[in-house]
C-alpha positions in Angstrom: 0.7 -7.7 15.4 -0.1 -9.0 12.0 -3.4 -8.3 10.2 -4.5 -9.5 6.8 -6.7 -8.0 4.0 -9.7 -9.7 2.6 -10.8 -8.9 -1.0 -13.2 -10.2 -3.6 -11.6 -11.7 -6.6 -14.1 -10.4 -9.2 -14.5 -12.4 -12.4 -12.7 -15.5 -11.2 -14.7 -18.7 -10.6 -11.8 -20.7 -9.1 -8.2 -20.4 -7.9 -7.2 -21.8 -11.3 -8.9 -18.8 -12.9 -6.9 -16.5 -10.7 -3.7 -18.4 -11.6 -4.5 -18.4 -15.3 -5.2 -14.7 -15.3 -1.9 -13.9 -13.5 0.0 -16.1 -16.0 -1.6 -14.8 -19.1 -1.6 -11.1 -18.2 2.0 -10.0 -18.0 2.7 -7.4 -15.3 3.4 -3.9 -16.6 5.3 -3.1 -13.4 9.1 -3.1 -13.0 10.5 -6.6 -12.5 7.2 -8.2 -13.4 5.8 -7.5 -9.9 2.2 -8.5 -9.3 0.1 -5.6 -7.9 -3.5 -5.2 -7.0 -4.5 -1.5 -7.0 -7.2 -0.4 -4.6 -8.6 3.1 -4.0 -8.1 3.2 -0.2 -4.7 3.1 1.6 -4.8 0.8 4.7 -4.6 2.8 7.9 -3.1 -0.3 9.6 -0.2 -0.4 7.1 2.5 -1.4 9.6 0.4 -4.4 10.8 -0.3 -5.6 7.3 3.3 -5.3 6.3 4.2 -7.4 9.4 3.6 -10.7 7.6 0.0 -10.0 6.3 -1.5 -11.5 3.2 -4.3 -10.6 0.7 -7.0 -13.3 1.1 -9.0 -13.8 -2.1 -12.8 -14.5 -1.9 -13.8 -16.4 -5.0 -17.5 -17.1 -5.6 -18.3 -16.5 -1.9 -15.5 -18.5 -0.5 -12.0 -17.6 0.7 -9.9 -20.0 -1.4 -6.4 -18.6 -1.5 -3.9 -15.9 -0.4 -0.9 -14.0 -1.5 1.6 -12.4 0.8 1.7 -8.6 0.7 5.3 -7.5 0.2 4.8 -3.7 0.3 2.5 -0.8 -0.7 3.3 1.5 -3.6 1.6 4.8 -4.3 -0.2 4.7 -7.7 -1.4 7.8 -9.6 -3.4 7.1 -12.7 -3.3 10.6 -13.9 -6.5 11.8 -12.3 -4.8 13.1 -9.1 -6.3 10.4 -6.9 -3.6 8.6 -4.8 -4.3 4.9 -4.9 -2.6 2.0 -3.1 -0.8 -0.7 -5.1 -0.5 -3.9 -3.0 2.6 -5.5 -4.2 2.0 -9.3 -3.9 4.2 -12.3 -3.7 3.6 -14.2 -7.0 2.8 -17.5 -5.2 -0.9 -18.1 -4.6 -1.3 -20.3 -1.5 -4.5 -22.3 -1.4 -6.5 -22.1 1.8 -9.3 -24.2 3.3 -12.5 -22.9 1.8 -14.3 -20.5 4.1 -17.6 -18.9 3.2 -17.9 -15.0 3.1 -20.7 -12.7 2.3 -20.3 -10.2 -0.5 -18.9 -6.8 0.4 -17.4 -3.7 -1.3 -13.8 -2.8 -1.3 -11.7 -4.8 1.2 -11.8 -5.7 4.8 -9.2 -6.4 7.5 -9.0 -10.0 8.5 -7.6 -11.0 11.9 -5.1 -13.9 11.9 -7.3 -16.0 14.2 -10.2 -15.7 11.7 -8.1 -16.5 8.6 -8.6 -20.0 7.1 -5.7 -22.4 7.4 -3.4 -23.0 4.4 -4.0 -26.3 2.6 -1.0 -28.6 3.0 0.7 -30.2 0.1 -0.9 -33.4 -1.0 0.7 -36.6 0.2 1.0 -39.7 -1.9 -2.1 -41.9 -1.5 -4.3 -39.0 -0.4 -7.7 -39.0 -2.1 -8.5 -35.8 -3.8 -12.0 -34.4 -3.9 -13.6 -33.8 -7.3 -13.4 -30.1 -8.5 -15.9 -28.0 -6.6 -16.7 -30.5 -3.9 -14.5 -28.9 -1.2 -16.1 -25.6 -2.0 -19.6 -27.1 -1.9 -18.8 -28.7 1.5 -17.5 -25.4 2.9 -20.7 -23.7 1.8 -22.5 -26.1 4.1 -20.0 -25.5 6.9 -18.3 -28.9 6.5 -14.5 -28.8 6.4 
């Protein structure tokens, strides 16, 4: 059974910030892999690697996700084994879903994960920047 990981995207104010940061900060890892390093190794590793994603919480809302491809052990020279979440480079936008602040990361059940936003269709109206997030904060989707 698949399980996801939920993590705060510290410093970003929008999905565009996350995308810009990932574009402007070349990956130091082999093949340009995008990794997010965290202190704790998931105990439910097999479930996460069975199609799980890292869901990003930006300014109190889940706004996007990246598929988790694998976990790599990371040692920064201090003897502490950390977990490098190797991520698919594509950031998939999700319906905004409010989340309270928390430390570290949390597991996210598939049935609690926000739906992916579909591709825009010709003729669809687009909401002004920030409006979808503001509506989600009030519980309107």
